[in-house]
C-alpha positions as CSV (number, residue, x, y, z in Angstrom):
1,M,247.4,98.5,79.4
2,S,246.7,95.4,80.9
3,V,245.4,92.3,79.4
4,E,241.8,92.7,81.2
5,D,241.9,96.4,80.4
6,T,242.1,95.3,76.6
7,L,239.4,92.7,77.0
8,F,237.4,95.4,78.5
9,R,237.4,97.8,76.1
10,Q,237.0,95.0,73.3
11,A,233.7,94.0,75.0
12,R,232.5,97.6,75.2
13,S,233.2,98.2,71.6
14,L,231.3,95.2,70.7
15,K,227.7,96.9,68.5
16,G,225.3,95.9,66.0
17,A,226.9,93.5,63.5
18,E,229.6,92.4,65.4
19,L,227.3,91.2,67.9
20,Q,225.0,89.7,65.4
21,D,227.9,87.7,64.3
22,F,228.6,86.6,67.7
23,S,225.3,85.5,68.6
24,V,224.8,83.9,65.4
25,G,228.1,82.0,66.1
26,L,226.9,81.3,69.5
27,I,223.1,80.3,68.8
28,S,224.6,77.4,66.4
29,L,227.0,76.5,69.3
30,L,224.1,75.7,71.4
31,K,222.3,73.9,68.7
32,S,225.1,71.4,68.2
33,S,226.0,68.5,70.4
34,D,228.9,69.8,71.9
35,R,227.8,72.1,74.0
36,G,230.2,71.0,76.7
37,G,233.3,71.6,74.4
38,S,235.7,74.5,74.8
39,D,234.5,76.5,72.0
40,F,231.2,76.7,73.7
41,L,232.7,77.2,77.1
42,S,234.6,80.2,75.7
43,T,232.1,81.7,73.9
44,M,229.6,81.9,76.9
45,R,232.2,83.0,79.2
46,Q,232.7,85.9,76.7
47,L,229.2,86.7,76.2
48,Y,229.0,87.0,80.2
49,V,232.3,89.6,80.0
50,V,230.1,91.2,77.3
51,L,226.7,91.8,79.3
52,E,228.9,92.1,82.9
53,V,231.2,95.1,81.5
54,T,228.9,96.8,79.0
55,R,227.2,100.1,80.5
56,R,224.6,99.7,77.8
57,N,221.5,97.3,78.1
58,L,222.5,94.9,75.0
59,H,219.8,93.4,73.0
60,L,220.3,90.0,72.3
61,P,218.7,88.3,69.4
62,D,215.2,86.5,70.6
63,D,216.8,82.9,69.4
64,L,219.6,83.1,71.5
65,V,217.5,83.9,74.4
66,K,215.3,81.1,73.5
67,E,218.4,78.8,73.2
68,L,220.0,79.7,76.5
69,S,216.5,79.3,78.3
70,S,216.1,75.9,76.5
71,T,219.6,74.8,77.3
72,L,219.0,75.7,80.9
73,I,216.0,73.7,81.4
74,E,216.7,70.6,79.4
75,P,219.2,68.4,81.2
76,E,219.8,66.5,77.8
77,K,221.1,69.8,76.0
78,G,223.9,70.4,78.1
79,S,226.1,69.5,80.7
80,S,225.9,71.4,84.3
81,R,228.6,73.9,83.5
82,S,227.0,74.9,80.3
83,R,223.6,75.2,82.1
84,L,225.1,77.0,84.7
85,L,226.9,79.7,82.2
86,C,223.4,79.8,80.7
87,C,222.2,80.5,84.0
88,I,224.8,83.4,84.6
89,V,223.9,84.5,81.5
90,L,220.1,85.3,81.7
91,R,220.8,86.4,85.6
92,E,223.0,89.0,83.9
93,M,219.6,89.9,81.3
94,A,217.0,89.9,84.3
95,P,214.7,91.2,84.8
96,S,213.4,90.6,81.2
97,P,210.0,89.6,80.4
98,R,211.8,88.3,77.4
99,I,213.2,85.4,79.9
100,C,210.6,82.9,79.9
101,I,211.1,79.6,81.8
102,E,208.3,77.2,80.2
103,G,208.5,73.5,79.8
104,L,208.9,72.8,83.4
105,S,206.6,69.7,84.6
106,P,206.7,69.0,88.1
107,P,208.6,67.1,89.8
108,V,211.6,69.1,89.1
109,D,214.9,67.2,89.2
110,L,216.8,68.8,92.2
111,K,219.8,68.7,90.3
112,Q,217.9,70.8,87.5
113,A,216.5,73.1,90.6
114,Q,220.2,74.8,91.2
115,F,220.5,75.9,87.8
116,I,216.5,77.6,87.3
117,L,215.7,79.0,90.7
118,P,218.4,81.8,90.9
119,L,217.4,83.2,87.6
120,I,213.2,82.7,88.7
121,L,214.1,84.4,91.8
122,A,216.3,87.4,90.1
123,Q,213.5,87.4,87.5
124,G,210.7,87.5,90.1
125,I,211.9,89.7,92.7
126,R,212.3,92.5,90.3
127,L,208.9,92.0,88.0
128,G,207.2,91.5,91.5
129,H,206.7,87.8,91.3
130,V,208.3,87.1,94.6
């Protein structure tokens, strides 16, 4: 069995309390000042793999979804790499009424738009807004 198969099996088996503990750890990383660090980036990649390989729709805590959205739209909350990972994770969850991009005031910085527009497009097409 390859390493990838082992990782996929572990990701698919993540349930209940394990998912809650994982989410709490990620929320604390999102609230910390080290959003560009290797722990944060590794945990975000793990979350993406979990969302990608699970065949069921995972219900991530609302606090986690809010922190991901907040990190995505507020440039001072993270590096471009961390905002890109937040966008990818949120797009994987889309469409969802739980994902709400708020707090944007025109004009939006073009450097910020590259992270926000793909998510808005994924949300809008599937929810009928675009």
